[in-house]
C-alpha positions as CSV (number, residue, x, y, z in Angstrom):
1,X,85.2,-1.2,-23.1
2,X,86.8,2.0,-21.8
3,X,86.3,3.2,-18.2
4,X,85.2,6.7,-17.2
5,X,87.9,9.1,-16.0
6,X,87.5,10.3,-12.4
7,X,86.1,13.7,-13.7
8,X,83.6,12.0,-15.9
9,X,82.6,9.7,-13.1
10,X,82.1,12.6,-10.7
11,X,80.0,14.5,-13.3
12,X,77.7,11.5,-13.8
13,X,77.3,10.9,-10.1
14,X,76.5,14.6,-9.6
15,X,74.0,14.6,-12.4
16,X,72.2,11.5,-11.1
17,X,72.0,12.9,-7.6
18,X,70.9,16.4,-8.6
19,X,68.2,15.3,-11.2
20,X,65.5,14.7,-8.6
21,X,66.3,18.0,-6.8
22,X,66.1,19.9,-10.1
23,X,62.8,18.2,-11.1
24,X,61.3,19.1,-7.7
25,X,62.6,22.7,-8.0
26,X,61.0,23.1,-11.5
27,X,57.7,21.7,-10.1
28,X,57.8,24.1,-7.2
29,X,58.5,27.1,-9.6
30,X,55.6,26.1,-11.9
31,X,53.2,25.6,-8.9
32,X,54.2,29.1,-7.5
33,X,53.6,30.6,-10.9
34,X,50.2,29.0,-11.3
35,X,49.1,30.0,-7.8
36,X,50.2,33.5,-8.5
37,X,48.4,33.8,-11.9
38,X,45.3,31.6,-11.6
39,X,44.1,31.9,-8.1
40,X,42.9,35.3,-7.0
41,X,43.8,36.6,-3.6
42,X,40.8,37.6,-1.4
43,X,42.3,41.1,-0.7
44,X,42.5,41.9,-4.4
45,X,38.9,41.0,-5.2
46,X,37.0,44.3,-5.8
47,X,34.1,44.9,-3.5
48,X,31.0,46.9,-4.1
49,X,30.5,49.8,-1.7
50,X,28.6,49.1,1.4
51,X,28.3,45.4,0.9
52,X,30.8,44.6,3.7
53,X,29.0,46.7,6.2
54,X,25.7,45.2,5.3
55,X,27.0,41.7,5.6
56,X,28.7,42.4,8.9
57,X,25.4,43.9,10.3
58,X,23.4,40.9,9.1
59,X,25.8,38.5,10.8
60,X,25.7,40.5,14.0
61,X,21.9,40.6,14.0
62,X,21.6,36.8,13.4
63,X,24.0,36.0,16.2
64,X,22.8,38.5,18.8
65,X,20.9,37.1,21.9
66,X,17.2,37.7,21.9
């Protein structure tokens, strides 16, 4: 059986060491993409006019001391 040359050995060691890092990086990129596309950001959700003021006024009224 033939042995690896030093260059081949270094490439195999590098591939074995970098594989988990590459897999985690791919998972991170996929997660970032899914968060970006699937979950809406609260600041981008359209609001109907006046609903924010009415909601704030209702909260103030319910928490005000009597």
